[in-house]
LUMDO-88374 format. One record per residue: residue number from 1; residue in three letters; x, y, z of N, C-alpha, C, CB in turn. Coordinates in Angstrom, 3 decimals. Glycine has a CB too. Layout:
N
<pt n="NUM" res="Ala" n_east="X" n_north="Y" n_up="Z" ca_east="X" ca_north="Y" ca_up="Z" c_east="X" c_north="Y" c_up="Z" cb_east="X" cb_north="Y" cb_up="Z"/>
...
This chain:
112
<pt n="1" res="Met" n_east="15.390" n_north="21.761" n_up="-11.247" ca_east="15.212" ca_north="24.150" ca_up="-10.697" c_east="14.578" c_north="24.408" c_up="-8.731" cb_east="12.799" cb_north="25.367" cb_up="-12.302"/>
<pt n="2" res="Asp" n_east="15.025" n_north="24.773" n_up="-8.621" ca_east="15.157" ca_north="25.380" ca_up="-6.884" c_east="13.384" c_north="25.548" c_up="-6.932" cb_east="16.377" cb_north="27.424" cb_up="-6.511"/>
<pt n="3" res="Met" n_east="13.234" n_north="24.887" n_up="-5.799" ca_east="11.696" ca_north="24.638" ca_up="-5.599" c_east="11.218" c_north="26.795" c_up="-5.308" cb_east="11.373" cb_north="23.125" cb_up="-3.639"/>
<pt n="4" res="Thr" n_east="11.634" n_north="27.811" n_up="-4.744" ca_east="11.682" ca_north="28.477" ca_up="-4.657" c_east="11.010" c_north="29.186" c_up="-6.205" cb_east="12.709" cb_north="28.463" cb_up="-4.051"/>
<pt n="5" res="Lys" n_east="12.199" n_north="28.794" n_up="-7.053" ca_east="12.425" ca_north="29.876" ca_up="-8.790" c_east="10.533" c_north="29.179" c_up="-9.290" cb_east="14.597" cb_north="28.888" cb_up="-10.608"/>
<pt n="6" res="Lys" n_east="10.781" n_north="27.779" n_up="-8.894" ca_east="9.046" ca_north="27.215" ca_up="-9.026" c_east="8.107" c_north="27.509" c_up="-9.217" cb_east="8.482" cb_north="26.856" cb_up="-8.392"/>
<pt n="7" res="Ile" n_east="7.877" n_north="28.267" n_up="-7.876" ca_east="7.122" ca_north="28.669" ca_up="-7.197" c_east="6.488" c_north="30.182" c_up="-7.773" cb_east="7.770" cb_north="28.583" cb_up="-5.983"/>
<pt n="8" res="Ala" n_east="7.318" n_north="30.835" n_up="-8.008" ca_east="7.321" ca_north="31.995" ca_up="-8.491" c_east="6.684" c_north="31.721" c_up="-10.123" cb_east="8.847" cb_north="32.620" cb_up="-8.314"/>
<pt n="9" res="Arg" n_east="7.634" n_north="31.092" n_up="-10.924" ca_east="7.175" ca_north="31.020" ca_up="-11.616" c_east="5.440" c_north="30.746" c_up="-11.749" cb_east="7.958" cb_north="30.465" cb_up="-11.938"/>
<pt n="10" res="Val" n_east="5.527" n_north="30.004" n_up="-10.947" ca_east="4.317" ca_north="29.636" ca_up="-11.467" c_east="2.892" c_north="30.110" c_up="-10.859" cb_east="4.387" cb_north="28.311" cb_up="-11.451"/>
<pt n="11" res="Val" n_east="2.980" n_north="31.032" n_up="-9.560" ca_east="3.276" ca_north="31.926" ca_up="-9.709" c_east="2.342" c_north="33.755" c_up="-10.367" cb_east="4.134" cb_north="31.250" cb_up="-10.240"/>
<pt n="12" res="Thr" n_east="3.502" n_north="33.038" n_up="-10.673" ca_east="3.646" ca_north="34.881" ca_up="-12.489" c_east="2.570" c_north="34.326" c_up="-13.594" cb_east="6.083" cb_north="34.996" cb_up="-14.032"/>
<pt n="13" res="Glu" n_east="3.043" n_north="33.048" n_up="-13.388" ca_east="2.288" ca_north="32.450" ca_up="-14.878" c_east="0.414" c_north="32.446" c_up="-14.960" cb_east="2.848" cb_north="30.521" cb_up="-15.029"/>
<pt n="14" res="Glu" n_east="0.488" n_north="32.370" n_up="-13.906" ca_east="-0.921" ca_north="32.096" ca_up="-13.112" c_east="-1.507" c_north="33.270" c_up="-12.165" cb_east="-0.710" cb_north="30.801" cb_up="-12.115"/>
<pt n="15" res="Ser" n_east="-3.098" n_north="33.069" n_up="-12.320" ca_east="-3.252" ca_north="34.396" ca_up="-11.074" c_east="-3.961" c_north="33.684" c_up="-9.954" cb_east="-4.340" cb_north="35.949" cb_up="-11.583"/>
<pt n="16" res="Phe" n_east="-3.847" n_north="33.923" n_up="-8.810" ca_east="-3.488" ca_north="32.735" ca_up="-7.579" c_east="-5.027" c_north="32.702" c_up="-7.131" cb_east="-2.166" cb_north="33.274" cb_up="-6.050"/>
<pt n="17" res="Pro" n_east="-5.850" n_north="32.825" n_up="-7.789" ca_east="-7.404" ca_north="32.032" ca_up="-7.680" c_east="-7.536" c_north="31.071" c_up="-8.737" cb_east="-8.765" cb_north="33.066" cb_up="-7.855"/>
<pt n="18" res="Arg" n_east="-7.135" n_north="31.105" n_up="-9.766" ca_east="-6.916" ca_north="29.877" ca_up="-10.189" c_east="-5.895" c_north="29.115" c_up="-10.122" cb_east="-7.107" cb_north="29.852" cb_up="-11.099"/>
<pt n="19" res="Leu" n_east="-4.962" n_north="28.708" n_up="-9.256" ca_east="-3.944" ca_north="28.271" ca_up="-9.383" c_east="-4.549" c_north="27.718" c_up="-7.960" cb_east="-2.635" cb_north="29.121" cb_up="-9.741"/>
<pt n="20" res="Phe" n_east="-5.729" n_north="28.884" n_up="-6.617" ca_east="-6.232" ca_north="27.625" ca_up="-6.147" c_east="-7.464" c_north="26.470" c_up="-6.242" cb_east="-6.238" cb_north="27.901" cb_up="-5.263"/>
<pt n="21" res="Gln" n_east="-7.705" n_north="27.089" n_up="-7.731" ca_east="-8.931" ca_north="25.977" ca_up="-7.908" c_east="-8.009" c_north="24.986" c_up="-8.744" cb_east="-10.566" cb_north="26.575" cb_up="-8.862"/>
<pt n="22" res="Lys" n_east="-7.356" n_north="24.841" n_up="-8.803" ca_east="-6.216" ca_north="24.160" ca_up="-9.768" c_east="-5.959" c_north="23.230" c_up="-8.621" cb_east="-4.728" cb_north="25.182" cb_up="-10.421"/>
<pt n="23" res="Glu" n_east="-5.866" n_north="23.262" n_up="-7.770" ca_east="-5.191" ca_north="22.509" ca_up="-6.706" c_east="-6.220" c_north="22.064" c_up="-5.556" cb_east="-4.022" cb_north="23.413" cb_up="-6.096"/>
<pt n="24" res="Leu" n_east="-7.184" n_north="22.930" n_up="-5.968" ca_east="-8.967" ca_north="21.878" ca_up="-5.248" c_east="-8.811" c_north="20.261" c_up="-6.078" cb_east="-11.251" cb_north="22.951" cb_up="-6.165"/>
<pt n="25" res="Lys" n_east="-8.868" n_north="20.709" n_up="-7.187" ca_east="-9.587" ca_north="20.222" ca_up="-8.040" c_east="-7.992" c_north="18.579" c_up="-8.494" cb_east="-10.169" cb_north="21.815" cb_up="-9.420"/>
<pt n="26" res="Lys" n_east="-6.871" n_north="19.129" n_up="-7.783" ca_east="-6.075" ca_north="18.318" ca_up="-8.022" c_east="-6.679" c_north="17.429" c_up="-6.689" cb_east="-4.543" cb_north="18.873" cb_up="-8.181"/>
<pt n="27" res="Ala" n_east="-6.584" n_north="17.628" n_up="-5.802" ca_east="-6.458" ca_north="16.729" ca_up="-4.308" c_east="-8.160" c_north="16.577" c_up="-4.009" cb_east="-5.441" cb_north="17.804" cb_up="-2.719"/>
<pt n="28" res="Gly" n_east="-9.061" n_north="16.282" n_up="-5.272" ca_east="-10.570" ca_north="16.184" ca_up="-5.262" c_east="-11.482" c_north="16.890" c_up="-4.299" cb_east="-10.875" cb_north="14.905" cb_up="-5.103"/>
<pt n="29" res="Leu" n_east="-10.584" n_north="18.396" n_up="-4.434" ca_east="-11.735" ca_north="19.296" ca_up="-3.557" c_east="-11.901" c_north="20.389" c_up="-4.719" cb_east="-11.131" cb_north="20.081" cb_up="-1.785"/>
<pt n="30" res="Asp" n_east="-12.672" n_north="20.412" n_up="-5.782" ca_east="-12.833" ca_north="21.216" ca_up="-7.084" c_east="-14.984" c_north="21.729" c_up="-6.905" cb_east="-12.235" cb_north="19.745" cb_up="-8.879"/>
<pt n="31" res="Lys" n_east="-14.840" n_north="20.533" n_up="-5.618" ca_east="-16.732" ca_north="20.863" ca_up="-5.685" c_east="-17.064" c_north="22.202" c_up="-4.753" cb_east="-17.859" cb_north="19.285" cb_up="-4.815"/>
<pt n="32" res="Val" n_east="-15.809" n_north="21.576" n_up="-3.418" ca_east="-15.755" ca_north="22.226" ca_up="-2.437" c_east="-16.256" c_north="23.875" c_up="-3.191" cb_east="-14.224" cb_north="21.965" cb_up="-1.715"/>
<pt n="33" res="Asn" n_east="-17.154" n_north="24.331" n_up="-1.970" ca_east="-17.305" ca_north="25.519" ca_up="-1.568" c_east="-16.372" c_north="26.919" c_up="-1.026" cb_east="-17.941" cb_north="25.170" cb_up="-0.864"/>
<pt n="34" res="Val" n_east="-15.306" n_north="27.510" n_up="-1.385" ca_east="-14.627" ca_north="28.161" ca_up="-0.118" c_east="-15.028" c_north="28.235" c_up="0.515" cb_east="-14.210" cb_north="29.037" cb_up="0.079"/>
<pt n="35" res="Asp" n_east="-16.377" n_north="29.287" n_up="0.495" ca_east="-16.697" ca_north="30.160" ca_up="1.066" c_east="-17.172" c_north="28.802" c_up="2.480" cb_east="-17.793" cb_north="31.286" cb_up="0.132"/>
<pt n="36" res="Asn" n_east="-17.605" n_north="27.290" n_up="2.489" ca_east="-18.193" ca_north="27.329" ca_up="3.118" c_east="-16.745" c_north="26.222" c_up="4.201" cb_east="-19.740" cb_north="27.048" cb_up="2.543"/>
<pt n="37" res="Ile" n_east="-15.312" n_north="27.012" n_up="2.995" ca_east="-14.175" ca_north="26.504" ca_up="4.138" c_east="-14.817" c_north="27.353" c_up="4.741" cb_east="-12.438" cb_north="26.584" cb_up="4.089"/>
<pt n="38" res="Leu" n_east="-14.257" n_north="28.499" n_up="4.040" ca_east="-13.686" ca_north="29.848" ca_up="4.795" c_east="-15.090" c_north="29.757" c_up="6.832" cb_east="-14.244" cb_north="31.960" cb_up="3.049"/>
<pt n="39" res="Asp" n_east="-15.955" n_north="29.493" n_up="5.941" ca_east="-16.587" ca_north="29.372" ca_up="7.676" c_east="-16.462" c_north="28.908" c_up="8.543" cb_east="-17.423" cb_north="29.109" cb_up="8.014"/>
<pt n="40" res="Ser" n_east="-16.325" n_north="27.385" n_up="8.146" ca_east="-15.591" ca_north="26.189" ca_up="8.277" c_east="-14.356" c_north="26.872" c_up="9.378" cb_east="-15.022" cb_north="25.518" cb_up="6.602"/>
<pt n="41" res="Ala" n_east="-13.732" n_north="27.752" n_up="9.176" ca_east="-12.743" ca_north="28.339" ca_up="9.910" c_east="-13.019" c_north="29.265" c_up="10.888" cb_east="-11.972" cb_north="28.853" cb_up="9.170"/>
<pt n="42" res="Arg" n_east="-13.292" n_north="30.065" n_up="10.406" ca_east="-14.224" ca_north="31.070" ca_up="11.909" c_east="-15.135" c_north="30.547" c_up="12.729" cb_east="-15.200" cb_north="32.275" cb_up="11.503"/>
<pt n="43" res="Val" n_east="-15.288" n_north="28.722" n_up="12.888" ca_east="-16.095" ca_north="28.521" ca_up="13.583" c_east="-15.529" c_north="27.729" c_up="15.057" cb_east="-17.007" cb_north="27.914" cb_up="12.742"/>
<pt n="44" res="Ile" n_east="-14.073" n_north="27.548" n_up="13.887" ca_east="-13.405" ca_north="26.301" ca_up="14.343" c_east="-12.461" c_north="27.792" c_up="15.532" cb_east="-12.276" cb_north="24.997" cb_up="12.692"/>
<pt n="45" res="Arg" n_east="-12.189" n_north="28.579" n_up="15.054" ca_east="-11.671" ca_north="29.484" ca_up="15.473" c_east="-12.426" c_north="30.235" c_up="16.459" cb_east="-11.306" cb_north="30.074" cb_up="14.554"/>
<pt n="46" res="Glu" n_east="-13.689" n_north="30.793" n_up="16.317" ca_east="-14.761" ca_north="30.796" ca_up="17.848" c_east="-14.643" c_north="29.400" c_up="19.015" cb_east="-16.680" cb_north="30.720" cb_up="17.217"/>
<pt n="47" res="Asn" n_east="-14.697" n_north="28.356" n_up="17.978" ca_east="-14.950" ca_north="27.312" ca_up="19.253" c_east="-13.299" c_north="27.429" c_up="20.292" cb_east="-15.268" cb_north="25.275" cb_up="18.428"/>
<pt n="48" res="Glu" n_east="-12.418" n_north="27.071" n_up="19.130" ca_east="-11.320" ca_north="26.712" ca_up="20.867" c_east="-11.170" c_north="27.879" c_up="21.367" cb_east="-9.491" cb_north="26.045" cb_up="20.806"/>
<pt n="49" res="Gln" n_east="-11.794" n_north="29.430" n_up="21.309" ca_east="-11.630" ca_north="30.565" ca_up="21.852" c_east="-13.264" c_north="29.808" c_up="23.117" cb_east="-11.730" cb_north="32.256" cb_up="20.468"/>
<pt n="50" res="Asn" n_east="-13.930" n_north="29.979" n_up="22.793" ca_east="-14.384" ca_north="28.700" ca_up="23.748" c_east="-14.189" c_north="27.774" c_up="24.433" cb_east="-14.753" cb_north="28.185" cb_up="23.528"/>
<pt n="51" res="Leu" n_east="-12.828" n_north="26.961" n_up="24.067" ca_east="-12.140" ca_north="25.959" ca_up="24.857" c_east="-11.748" c_north="26.991" c_up="25.730" cb_east="-10.976" cb_north="25.000" cb_up="24.190"/>
<pt n="52" res="Lys" n_east="-10.960" n_north="27.814" n_up="25.280" ca_east="-9.635" ca_north="28.325" ca_up="26.395" c_east="-11.050" c_north="28.741" c_up="27.623" cb_east="-8.214" cb_north="30.259" cb_up="25.621"/>
<pt n="53" res="Asp" n_east="-12.311" n_north="29.068" n_up="27.125" ca_east="-12.925" ca_north="29.555" ca_up="28.779" c_east="-13.371" c_north="29.347" c_up="29.559" cb_east="-13.455" cb_north="30.093" cb_up="29.097"/>
<pt n="54" res="Leu" n_east="-13.666" n_north="27.722" n_up="28.884" ca_east="-14.232" ca_north="26.944" ca_up="29.676" c_east="-13.125" c_north="26.671" c_up="30.350" cb_east="-14.972" cb_north="25.918" cb_up="29.170"/>
<pt n="55" res="Gly" n_east="-11.477" n_north="26.222" n_up="30.068" ca_east="-10.777" ca_north="26.061" ca_up="31.063" c_east="-10.681" c_north="27.550" c_up="32.018" cb_east="-9.479" cb_north="25.499" cb_up="30.496"/>
<pt n="56" res="Gly" n_east="-10.847" n_north="28.884" n_up="31.747" ca_east="-11.005" ca_north="29.545" ca_up="32.756" c_east="-12.317" c_north="28.856" c_up="33.499" cb_east="-11.077" cb_north="30.998" cb_up="32.359"/>
<pt n="57" res="Leu" n_east="-12.800" n_north="28.283" n_up="33.153" ca_east="-13.813" ca_north="28.330" ca_up="34.223" c_east="-13.823" c_north="26.953" c_up="34.684" cb_east="-15.256" cb_north="28.835" cb_up="33.768"/>
<pt n="58" res="Lys" n_east="-12.872" n_north="26.105" n_up="34.491" ca_east="-13.237" ca_north="25.340" ca_up="35.199" c_east="-12.348" c_north="25.688" c_up="36.141" cb_east="-13.362" cb_north="24.148" cb_up="34.770"/>
<pt n="59" res="Lys" n_east="-11.415" n_north="26.610" n_up="36.135" ca_east="-11.012" ca_north="26.891" ca_up="37.571" c_east="-11.275" c_north="27.349" c_up="38.718" cb_east="-10.445" cb_north="27.291" cb_up="37.617"/>
<pt n="60" res="Arg" n_east="-12.519" n_north="27.889" n_up="37.944" ca_east="-13.619" ca_north="28.830" ca_up="38.630" c_east="-14.549" c_north="27.107" c_up="39.717" cb_east="-15.024" cb_north="29.971" cb_up="36.819"/>
<pt n="61" res="Leu" n_east="-14.743" n_north="26.543" n_up="38.460" ca_east="-15.504" ca_north="25.603" ca_up="39.476" c_east="-13.960" c_north="25.340" c_up="40.083" cb_east="-16.594" cb_north="24.029" cb_up="38.763"/>
<pt n="62" res="Asp" n_east="-13.570" n_north="24.960" n_up="40.485" ca_east="-12.507" ca_north="24.529" ca_up="40.985" c_east="-12.411" c_north="25.516" c_up="42.322" cb_east="-11.331" cb_north="24.551" cb_up="39.910"/>
<pt n="63" res="Ile" n_east="-11.943" n_north="26.627" n_up="42.550" ca_east="-12.256" ca_north="27.334" ca_up="43.630" c_east="-12.783" c_north="27.772" c_up="44.329" cb_east="-12.159" cb_north="27.702" cb_up="43.729"/>
<pt n="64" res="Leu" n_east="-14.660" n_north="27.423" n_up="43.522" ca_east="-15.410" ca_north="27.878" ca_up="43.968" c_east="-15.905" c_north="26.211" c_up="45.056" cb_east="-16.289" cb_north="28.692" cb_up="42.773"/>
<pt n="65" res="Asp" n_east="-15.473" n_north="25.054" n_up="44.211" ca_east="-15.870" ca_north="23.764" ca_up="44.327" c_east="-14.837" c_north="23.808" c_up="46.966" cb_east="-14.669" cb_north="22.327" cb_up="42.200"/>
<pt n="66" res="Lys" n_east="-13.861" n_north="24.850" n_up="46.209" ca_east="-13.104" ca_north="24.781" ca_up="48.159" c_east="-13.673" c_north="25.662" c_up="48.419" cb_east="-11.356" cb_north="25.027" cb_up="48.762"/>
<pt n="67" res="Ile" n_east="-14.025" n_north="26.657" n_up="48.086" ca_east="-15.165" ca_north="27.425" ca_up="49.357" c_east="-16.153" c_north="27.145" c_up="49.651" cb_east="-15.618" cb_north="28.547" cb_up="49.293"/>
<pt n="68" res="Met" n_east="-16.716" n_north="25.644" n_up="48.418" ca_east="-17.614" ca_north="25.383" ca_up="49.233" c_east="-17.678" c_north="24.229" c_up="50.689" cb_east="-18.417" cb_north="25.128" cb_up="48.314"/>
<pt n="69" res="Thr" n_east="-16.554" n_north="23.878" n_up="49.684" ca_east="-16.359" ca_north="22.205" ca_up="51.130" c_east="-15.805" c_north="23.036" c_up="52.574" cb_east="-14.439" cb_north="20.503" cb_up="50.537"/>
<pt n="70" res="Thr" n_east="-15.107" n_north="24.273" n_up="52.527" ca_east="-15.669" ca_north="25.402" ca_up="53.413" c_east="-15.652" c_north="25.525" c_up="54.732" cb_east="-16.801" cb_north="25.536" cb_up="53.255"/>
<pt n="71" res="Val" n_east="-16.869" n_north="26.127" n_up="53.527" ca_east="-18.677" ca_north="27.052" ca_up="54.567" c_east="-18.967" c_north="24.869" c_up="54.616" cb_east="-20.895" cb_north="28.883" cb_up="52.674"/>
<pt n="72" res="Asp" n_east="-19.194" n_north="24.064" n_up="53.937" ca_east="-20.114" ca_north="23.329" ca_up="54.486" c_east="-19.468" c_north="22.692" c_up="55.714" cb_east="-20.663" cb_north="22.391" cb_up="53.515"/>
<pt n="73" res="Lys" n_east="-17.724" n_north="22.835" n_up="56.254" ca_east="-17.532" ca_north="22.143" ca_up="57.199" c_east="-17.274" c_north="23.696" c_up="58.792" cb_east="-16.065" cb_north="20.946" cb_up="56.596"/>
<pt n="74" res="Ile" n_east="-17.697" n_north="24.545" n_up="58.109" ca_east="-17.746" ca_north="25.983" ca_up="58.869" c_east="-19.480" c_north="25.272" c_up="59.663" cb_east="-17.817" cb_north="27.929" cb_up="57.397"/>
<pt n="75" res="Ala" n_east="-20.083" n_north="25.684" n_up="58.223" ca_east="-21.582" ca_north="24.919" ca_up="58.811" c_east="-21.865" c_north="23.085" c_up="59.572" cb_east="-22.570" cb_north="24.910" cb_up="57.259"/>
<pt n="76" res="Gly" n_east="-21.116" n_north="22.546" n_up="58.949" ca_east="-20.928" ca_north="21.919" ca_up="59.844" c_east="-20.884" c_north="21.864" c_up="61.198" cb_east="-20.377" cb_north="21.718" cb_up="59.611"/>
<pt n="77" res="Gly" n_east="-19.603" n_north="22.711" n_up="61.699" ca_east="-19.295" ca_north="22.848" ca_up="62.907" c_east="-20.073" c_north="24.515" c_up="64.232" cb_east="-17.631" cb_north="22.810" cb_up="62.516"/>
<pt n="78" res="Ile" n_east="-20.848" n_north="25.091" n_up="63.600" ca_east="-21.966" ca_north="25.645" ca_up="63.847" c_east="-23.019" c_north="24.791" c_up="64.070" cb_east="-22.228" cb_north="26.429" cb_up="62.970"/>
<pt n="79" res="Asp" n_east="-23.561" n_north="23.930" n_up="63.412" ca_east="-24.808" ca_north="22.405" ca_up="63.791" c_east="-24.291" c_north="21.930" c_up="64.363" cb_east="-25.393" cb_north="21.266" cb_up="62.892"/>
<pt n="80" res="Lys" n_east="-22.969" n_north="21.557" n_up="65.039" ca_east="-22.122" ca_north="20.672" ca_up="66.465" c_east="-22.915" c_north="20.898" c_up="67.487" cb_east="-20.496" cb_north="21.210" cb_up="67.019"/>
<pt n="81" res="Tyr" n_east="-22.419" n_north="22.855" n_up="67.553" ca_east="-22.356" ca_north="23.273" ca_up="68.618" c_east="-23.338" c_north="24.009" c_up="69.101" cb_east="-21.450" cb_north="23.739" cb_up="68.694"/>
<pt n="82" res="Asp" n_east="-24.596" n_north="24.538" n_up="68.196" ca_east="-25.429" ca_north="24.633" ca_up="68.102" c_east="-26.527" c_north="23.397" c_up="69.236" cb_east="-25.303" cb_north="24.744" cb_up="66.774"/>
<pt n="83" res="Lys" n_east="-25.853" n_north="21.887" n_up="68.923" ca_east="-26.106" ca_north="21.083" ca_up="68.611" c_east="-26.515" c_north="21.331" c_up="70.897" cb_east="-25.003" cb_north="20.081" cb_up="67.425"/>
<pt n="84" res="Glu" n_east="-25.022" n_north="21.557" n_up="71.079" ca_east="-24.023" ca_north="21.286" ca_up="72.028" c_east="-24.639" c_north="22.407" c_up="73.231" cb_east="-22.312" cb_north="21.567" cb_up="71.362"/>
<pt n="85" res="Gln" n_east="-25.556" n_north="23.022" n_up="72.604" ca_east="-24.865" ca_north="24.705" ca_up="73.647" c_east="-26.845" c_north="23.758" c_up="74.311" cb_east="-24.628" cb_north="27.644" cb_up="72.320"/>
<pt n="86" res="Thr" n_east="-27.708" n_north="23.416" n_up="72.504" ca_east="-29.055" ca_north="23.103" ca_up="73.529" c_east="-28.879" c_north="21.239" c_up="74.233" cb_east="-30.899" cb_north="23.276" cb_up="72.234"/>
<pt n="87" res="Leu" n_east="-28.020" n_north="20.948" n_up="74.116" ca_east="-28.620" ca_north="19.772" ca_up="75.049" c_east="-27.315" c_north="20.299" c_up="76.855" cb_east="-28.141" cb_north="17.478" cb_up="73.891"/>
<pt n="88" res="Asn" n_east="-26.022" n_north="21.193" n_up="76.937" ca_east="-25.841" ca_north="22.261" ca_up="77.870" c_east="-27.080" c_north="23.398" c_up="78.740" cb_east="-24.991" cb_north="23.017" cb_up="77.040"/>
<pt n="89" res="Ser" n_east="-27.529" n_north="23.573" n_up="78.019" ca_east="-28.784" ca_north="24.271" ca_up="77.906" c_east="-30.338" c_north="23.407" c_up="79.397" cb_east="-29.207" cb_north="23.941" cb_up="75.772"/>
<pt n="90" res="Lys" n_east="-29.766" n_north="21.983" n_up="78.740" ca_east="-30.684" ca_north="21.524" ca_up="79.009" c_east="-30.738" c_north="20.488" c_up="80.294" cb_east="-30.996" cb_north="21.144" cb_up="77.927"/>
<pt n="91" res="Thr" n_east="-28.930" n_north="20.660" n_up="80.133" ca_east="-28.282" ca_north="20.433" ca_up="81.667" c_east="-27.888" c_north="21.235" c_up="82.386" cb_east="-27.315" cb_north="19.790" cb_up="81.794"/>
<pt n="92" res="Leu" n_east="-28.595" n_north="22.092" n_up="82.075" ca_east="-27.852" ca_north="23.380" ca_up="83.537" c_east="-29.179" c_north="23.878" c_up="83.612" cb_east="-26.343" cb_north="25.006" cb_up="83.115"/>
<pt n="93" res="Ser" n_east="-30.635" n_north="23.382" n_up="82.890" ca_east="-32.119" ca_north="23.950" ca_up="83.722" c_east="-32.186" c_north="23.471" c_up="84.632" cb_east="-33.458" cb_north="23.777" cb_up="83.266"/>
<pt n="94" res="Asp" n_east="-32.372" n_north="21.397" n_up="83.798" ca_east="-32.005" ca_north="20.214" ca_up="85.303" c_east="-31.555" c_north="20.411" c_up="86.976" cb_east="-30.714" cb_north="19.397" cb_up="84.902"/>
<pt n="95" res="His" n_east="-30.238" n_north="21.182" n_up="86.456" ca_east="-29.520" ca_north="21.675" ca_up="88.183" c_east="-30.036" c_north="22.204" c_up="88.557" cb_east="-28.409" cb_north="22.345" cb_up="88.592"/>
<pt n="96" res="Asn" n_east="-30.920" n_north="23.590" n_up="87.800" ca_east="-30.887" ca_north="24.831" ca_up="88.303" c_east="-32.167" c_north="24.565" c_up="89.208" cb_east="-30.908" cb_north="26.072" cb_up="87.178"/>
<pt n="97" res="Asp" n_east="-33.431" n_north="23.216" n_up="88.558" ca_east="-34.370" ca_north="22.456" ca_up="89.076" c_east="-34.432" c_north="22.182" c_up="90.628" cb_east="-34.265" cb_north="21.341" cb_up="88.409"/>
<pt n="98" res="Arg" n_east="-33.555" n_north="21.216" n_up="90.331" ca_east="-32.908" ca_north="20.014" ca_up="91.578" c_east="-32.036" c_north="21.506" c_up="92.801" cb_east="-31.071" cb_north="18.352" cb_up="90.452"/>
<pt n="99" res="Leu" n_east="-31.068" n_north="22.227" n_up="91.840" ca_east="-30.819" ca_north="23.749" ca_up="93.636" c_east="-32.533" c_north="23.846" c_up="94.103" cb_east="-30.062" cb_north="26.423" cb_up="92.869"/>
<pt n="100" res="Glu" n_east="-33.081" n_north="24.707" n_up="93.293" ca_east="-34.321" ca_north="24.849" ca_up="93.723" c_east="-35.052" c_north="23.940" c_up="94.639" cb_east="-34.934" cb_north="24.942" cb_up="92.755"/>
<pt n="101" res="Lys" n_east="-34.872" n_north="22.802" n_up="94.549" ca_east="-36.030" ca_north="22.269" ca_up="95.340" c_east="-35.587" c_north="21.985" c_up="96.140" cb_east="-36.809" cb_north="21.377" cb_up="95.029"/>
<pt n="102" res="Val" n_east="-34.144" n_north="21.773" n_up="96.234" ca_east="-33.107" ca_north="21.417" ca_up="97.956" c_east="-33.746" c_north="22.832" c_up="98.523" cb_east="-30.635" cb_north="21.435" cb_up="97.905"/>
<pt n="103" res="Glu" n_east="-33.051" n_north="23.913" n_up="97.815" ca_east="-33.404" ca_north="25.758" ca_up="98.250" c_east="-34.138" c_north="25.464" c_up="99.371" cb_east="-34.486" cb_north="26.920" cb_up="97.043"/>
<pt n="104" res="Lys" n_east="-35.477" n_north="24.682" n_up="98.531" ca_east="-36.738" ca_north="25.054" ca_up="99.060" c_east="-37.465" c_north="23.700" c_up="100.330" cb_east="-37.753" cb_north="25.288" cb_up="97.523"/>
<pt n="105" res="His" n_east="-36.444" n_north="22.677" n_up="99.937" ca_east="-36.421" ca_north="21.216" ca_up="100.723" c_east="-36.197" c_north="21.909" c_up="102.356" cb_east="-34.822" cb_north="19.930" cb_up="100.086"/>
<pt n="106" res="Leu" n_east="-34.893" n_north="22.148" n_up="101.886" ca_east="-34.170" ca_north="22.914" ca_up="103.321" c_east="-33.967" c_north="24.558" c_up="104.006" cb_east="-32.801" cb_north="22.577" cb_up="103.164"/>
<pt n="107" res="Asn" n_east="-35.093" n_north="24.876" n_up="103.919" ca_east="-35.748" ca_north="26.388" ca_up="103.842" c_east="-34.513" c_north="27.236" c_up="103.739" cb_east="-36.736" cb_north="26.883" cb_up="105.265"/>
<pt n="108" res="Leu" n_east="-34.020" n_north="27.666" n_up="102.174" ca_east="-32.517" ca_north="28.580" ca_up="102.279" c_east="-33.537" c_north="29.541" c_up="101.321" cb_east="-30.542" cb_north="27.802" cb_up="101.470"/>
<pt n="109" res="Pro" n_east="-32.152" n_north="30.686" n_up="101.744" ca_east="-33.008" ca_north="31.555" ca_up="101.190" c_east="-32.469" c_north="31.019" c_up="99.719" cb_east="-32.866" cb_north="33.248" cb_up="101.676"/>
<pt n="110" res="Val" n_east="-33.765" n_north="31.459" n_up="99.094" ca_east="-34.044" ca_north="31.434" ca_up="97.431" c_east="-32.409" c_north="32.562" c_up="96.598" cb_east="-36.194" cb_north="32.530" cb_up="97.096"/>
<pt n="111" res="Ala" n_east="-31.552" n_north="32.269" n_up="95.526" ca_east="-30.973" ca_north="32.732" ca_up="95.137" c_east="-31.724" c_north="33.951" c_up="94.667" cb_east="-30.386" cb_north="32.007" cb_up="94.556"/>
<pt n="112" res="Pro" n_east="-30.877" n_north="35.204" n_up="93.333" ca_east="-31.992" ca_north="35.894" ca_up="92.940" c_east="-31.315" c_north="35.089" c_up="91.638" cb_east="-32.281" cb_north="37.723" cb_up="93.170"/>
């Protein structure tokens, strides 16, 4: 007898819930509550969705990491520039002081 005819005969002879209970009993799962199985299936589906959401979050975090790395480089460049300006300002101030001293010593008119 071919398998589809056998299945059709079994399904027509017994109701599906009874058949389901019979199969659970064969598998040694007759004491398992079907509601628990359905709840477990729902939790698994929710967790699958959460994993998909986490995959999207990982991509966003990777992009954020790249942005933060770039911002750090820019901030480092600005900090370096600021330090150079401070050093240049000190050097320029020293030169101005020396020029004023020389102008005063030579009795030259002070530049405005």
